[in-house]
N, C-alpha and C positions, 0 to 999 in steps of 0.2 A: 317647325318654323319654316318660313319661306326661304328658298334657296338663295344663297349669294348670287349676285349677277356676274356674268362673265365680263372681265375687263382686261385690256391688253395694253394700256398706256404706259406701263412702266415694267422694267425687268423684275421688280419686286412684286409683280402680280402674276408671274409666270413660273413654270418649273417648280422647284421646291417652295417658291413663295406664293404660288397660287393659293387663294383662299379655299378652305373647305366649306362645303354647303351644309352639311349635316352634323347633328350631334349624335354620339354613339355611346354605348354602354355594352362592352364586349369583354369576354375572357381572353386571355392571351395564351398562345402555345409556346412552350419552350422548345427551341429549335437546336440549341447547343448548350451542353453543360447542364447546370441545375440552379434553381434559386437557393441562395445561401439560407440556412436555417436561422442565421442571425441577422437577416435583412428583413425587417417587419416595419411598415409604415407606409406613407403616401409620398410619392415623388410627384411634384406639380411644376408645371411650366407655363408661363404666360406668353402671349404673342399677339401680333397684328393680323386681324382676319376680317376685312370689310364684308359687311352683310349685303350692302347695296353697292352698285356701281359708284365710285366716288365722283363727286363733282370736281371738274377741272383736273389739273395735274396732281398725280398721286405721288406721295412720299411713303415710304415703308412705315414711318412712324404714325400714319394717319389711321390706320384700320381699327376696327372694333376689337376689344379685347376678347380673347378666347383662351381658356385655360384647358390644358391637356393633363391628364393625371394618370399614374399607375399606382394601384394599391396592392402592396405585397403582404400576403397573409400566409398562414400555414396551408391554406387550401389552393394557393397558386397567385396568379396576378390578374388584376382586372384593369381595363382601360376605360376612361371616360374622357369626353371633351364637352365643354359647355361654353357659350358666350357669357361674358360679364354683362348682365342686363342693366347697364347704367341709365341714367336719365336720358342722355342722348340716344341711346339704343332704343329705348322705349318710344321716344318721340318719333324716331325714323320708322320703327315698326308700325306705328299707327299711321303715318303718312305714307308708308309703302314706297319710300325713296330716301335717298340721301339728302339731308338738310344743311349740312355744313360742307364747306371746302376745307382743304388741308393747308399745311404750313407753306406749301409753294405758291399759293394763290394770295392776291391782295386781301388783307384782312378786313372784316366788317367790324370797325372798332365800336360801332353803335351796340354791338351785342355784348360788350365788356360786362362781366368777366367771362362770358361764354363766347369769346371770339372764335376759339376752336373747340371742337367736341371733346369733352372729357371722356376718354375711352377706357381708362383703367387697364391699358393694354400692355404696361411695361414690366412691372415688377411684382413680386410676392414676398410677403414677410409673415411669419408666424409670431404673434405677440399676444400675450395674456390670454391664451386659449382660443385665439381666432386667426383665421387666414385672411390677410387684407390684400386686396389687388389695388395697384397704384399706377399713376400716370406720370410720364417724364416731365411734363410741363408744369405739374403740380395741380392737383385736383382733390376730389373727395377720395377717402379711403373706402373701398367697397368690401364689405364683409361677405365671405364666401364659406359655405359649409363643406365639411369634409366627412366622408369621401365622395359625396354626390355632387358637389360643385354648384349648388343652387346659390344664386345671389340673394343675400338677406337684407340688403339695404346698406346704408352708409354708417361709418363709425364716427361719432363726434365726441367720443371720450366723456361721456356723462355731461354733455353741453359745454365742456371747458375748451374745446378746439376753436380758436378764433381766426385760423389761417387755413390754407390748403396744405396738403402733404405732397411733396414730390417723390419720385421713385428713390429707392435706395436708402430708406431709413435704417438705422443700425440698432441691433438689440444688444444691450450690454448684459450678458448672462451672469455677471458677477453682482450687479445691482438690481437687475430686473427692469431697468429703464429702456425706453425707446428713444433714440435721438433722430431728429428729422430736420429737413430744410424745406422751405417754400421760397420761390422766386417769382418776381412779376416784372413787367415792362415799366411800371410806375412805382413810386415809393410805397412802402418800403421794398427795395429791390431784393433784399435777402433776408429771410427770417430763420432764426434758429429756434427749435422747439424740443422740449423734453416731456415725455409721458412717463409718469411714475408707475411702479408696478401695480398699483391699484386702478390703473386705467384712467388717470386724470391728468390733464396737461398742468405741469407745475412750472413751466418755463416757456416764454415765447417772447423774443425780443429781436429787434432789428440789428443787423450787422451792417456797417457802413462800408459799402463797396464802390460808392461814387457814382453808380448809374446801372442801368439794365445790363446784366451779364448772362451769357448762356451757362447755366449751372447743370449739374448732373448728379454729383455724389457728394459725400462727406465722410470723414473718419473721426475716430476718437481714440484716446488713451485713457489711463486711470484719471488723470488730471485735466485733460483738455478735449474739447471738440475742435476738430480741424475743418476750416471752410476754405473756400478758394475764390479768389479774384483773378481770373484768367483774362487776357486782353482779347477775348473772343466774345464779340459783343452782338447781341440781338437788336436790330434796328427796325422798328415797326413804324410805318408811316400809313397815310390814308391810301397810298397807291402801291405799296410794295412791302414785302417781307424779306430781309436779307440779313446775312451775317457778315461781319468784318473782323478780320484779324490784324491786330495792330502790332506790328513787329518792333515798333519803337517804344513799346510799353513793357514793363516787367510783369511777370507773373507774381502774384502775391498769395502767400498761404498764411492764414490766420489762425493762430492758436488761442482759442477762447476758453478761459478757465471754467471748468464745470462748476466750480464753487464760487465763481465770482459773476461779473456782468460783462456785457459786450464792450463796455468802456475800458476793460482790462485786457483786451485782446492784443496780443504781440503778433506783428506782421513781419514776415520774412520774404524778401524779394529775390527773384532769380530770373533765368532766361524766359522769354515769352514762349508759351506753349499752351496746350490744352489737354485735359484728361477727362475722359468719360467715367472710368471705373477704377475705384481703389481695390487693392487687395487686402491691405491691413495697415495699421499703425500701432506703435507701442513706445513706451518710454524705457530708456536706460539711464545710466548715471550721467546727468547733465545734458542729455540729448533726447530728441524725439526722432524715431524712424518712421518714414511713411513709404509704403510700396504701392505703385500703381502703374498704369499704362500711359506713358507720355506720348503725345502727338505734337511734334514741333511744326507741322505744316498741314493745318486742318481743313484748308479750303481747296476745292478743285481749280477754279479759275482765278486764283490770287496772282496778280500781275507782279507781286514782289517775291513769289516763291523762287527757290533756288532752281537753277537750270538743270541739275543733275539729280534731281530727286528720284527715288526708287518707284517703280510701278506699284501701284496699290489699288485696293477696291475703292469704289465710290458709291455713295447713296445720294443722288442728286448733287447738291452743292457740297457735300461733305466728302472729304478725302481721308481714308483710314489707313494710316501707317503707324500704329502704336508698338512701342517697345516697353517691356518690363523695366521699370526704372526705380530707383531707390533715392529718395531725398532725406538728408540728415540735417535737422534743425539743432544748431548749437545754442543752448539756452543762454549761456553766459556772454557770448559775443554777438548774438543775434545775427548769426551767418548760416548760410546753407552750403553744404556740399551735395554733389549730385553724381551718380554713376548709372550708366546703363547696365543692367543685369544681364540681359539676353538680346541676341541680335535677330531672333526670329520675330516676324510680324505676328503678334498674337495679342488677344484681348479677352474679355469676359473672365477676369480672374476670380477664382473661388478658393476658399479655405475652409477648414474645420470651424463653423461659425461658433462653436463653443469658445474659441480662442480669439474672437474678434476683440481688438483693443489690447491684446497681450502678445507677448512674443510668439511667433510662428516660424516654422522651418519650411513648410511646404505651401506652394500655391499651384493651382491647377489652371491652365489657360487653354483657350481655343486658338489653334494655328490657322492662319489665313491661307487658303488655296491661292495660287498664282492666277486669279480670275479678275475680271472687271467688276463683277458683283461680289458681294460679300458671302463666302462660303468657308466652313471650317473643315479642313481635310484631316486634322488630328488633334488629339488632346495631349498636352505636354504637362509634365510635372517639373517644376523647378524647385531645387533643394537650395534654400537660401544659405544653408551652413556650409555647403561644399561648392556652391555655384556650378552645380551640374544639372543637366536636363535629361529626363527620360520621356520618350514619345511613343504614342500609340496612333499610328495612322490608320484612318478608316480604309476599307477596301476601295479599289479603283472605282470611281463613279459614285461612291457613297459620301455623303457629308453628314457630319454630326451637329449637335447643338450644345448649349452650355451644359456642362456637367454639374452635378452637386455631390458634395461629400456626404455619405451616409455612414455614421459611425456603427461599428458592430455592436450589437446589443450588449451592454455591460462593459464596454471598452472605454479606456481613457486616453490611449496613446494616439497621437496626432495623425498618424497614417494607418491606424487599425480600422478600416472601413472599406467602403466601396464607392465608386464613382458610377453614376447612373445617368444616362442620357438617351435621347431619341437619335436614331440614325436613319437617313433616307437615301434611296437610290435615285439619283436625278432623273435618269431616262425613264424609269417605269413607275416611280412613286412608291415602290415597295418600302415599307417602314418596319423598323425593328427597335427594341429596347435593348441596349447593351449595358451589362453590369461588369465593371472592371475592378480588379483588386488594387486599391489606392496605393499600397506599398510595392506593387509589381505592375506599373502602368503598361510597361512594354510587352507584358504577356497577352495570350489570347484571352478574350472575354471569359469571365467566370460563368457568365450566363448570356445567352442571346434569346429574345423572345419576338415572336412575329406579331406584328400589329396588323390586322386584316384590313385596315383603312389607311389611306395616306395621312401623314402627320406633317403639316407645313412647318417650315423653318420658323423659330420664334426667338424670344428673348430670354428671360431670366427664370431662374429655378428656385425651388425650396425643397427641403426634406423635412417631413413631420414624422418623427418616430411614433410607433404604435402607442408607446406609453404616454405621449403627449395627447394623442387622440383620446385615450381612455380617460385621462385626467379632465380633458375639456368636456367629455360626455357627462362625467360624474358631476362636474360643477354646474352643468346646465340643467 
């Protein structure tokens, strides 16, 4: 493929964020420890990697999707990276240049619904024997083969999908369902959808949030889907794209019955805030618990921001000061109690996905380095039962990415497994894969593997066990 063009207009196009120009398929060398015998499957990570020099001002969220993967087998580990060949990617490849501007430029509303390029660059989910690549603003779900990472087209769930799908759909491993949201600047502003285990959409309905909101995630429990109405509002006009944070409005959390309709939603109100990512949610007697990363001051140049706020990384207009937080919804009184769980600035929470929607004890987060740009200098494990944290800092000058929890083959215990992530040296671009013992996060890596090419910093990860790969291949 044609190489990505050199671009320097943003800190998120330099250093560890500089796009890579080539696709690779390489064996990895173990440089410390050994690959565990019970770690078998594919670790995948999505990210933003512009193929052509972007038009206008660049935001980290704008780049083309590129997936990086490591396949762990009895013979060793193999690394691959591939662009997600979306419709927009193919159009620009044919044109030989960028055709879209990004979210920092005035939008061309005449191109709706393709005002921005659907890059499928944000998230990954394994559902019904397929790996799906997804976009944060809501777009098509792109099917990607494993382990070779070829784009196979879009998934419309046998023609039953009538909306787009935003990043961070949730798989309910107890029911086999996939829960998702879609959001738009025009009605319906928020859509909740459910895909049945047979791969057909069985629910798609509008949730009343009163107007266009910046959305990013959702949660669920046995009985509820949880959606959000934060006072962080996306305002799109013919001349500008901007976000406004309304401190005079409450944050609303909507508990939508999974067996009812949107009309049965119960709303809970609390302090104005925003949240990008949920760790988990579950039910107990008379309450619902939600664990996520709260940001109470999400804009850089907000004139109403507190004067003593802590230094935090920035991505253009976005200010990132998230803290792991618990919200408890009291069903009888329709009230909320809230507590900050940890005082470290950290995000990208991950859990054992087999426990999504059910009680969990551990969540793994990326700790922010004290820099102006976003960089992760450690992974931390927070124990929700004891409110204690264990940390694994990366070596000086090295920064990691979102980890993923990989259960040991045959295990059921919540911390019986490994954390896997890419780690990159900022100054040299030297890249490695680190495997940590999830039960002993503070220890030295169980295994370190050298990646002979630079792996840019990216977004979200998934783990597909070898057994799921085999089952998928048999069904195909």
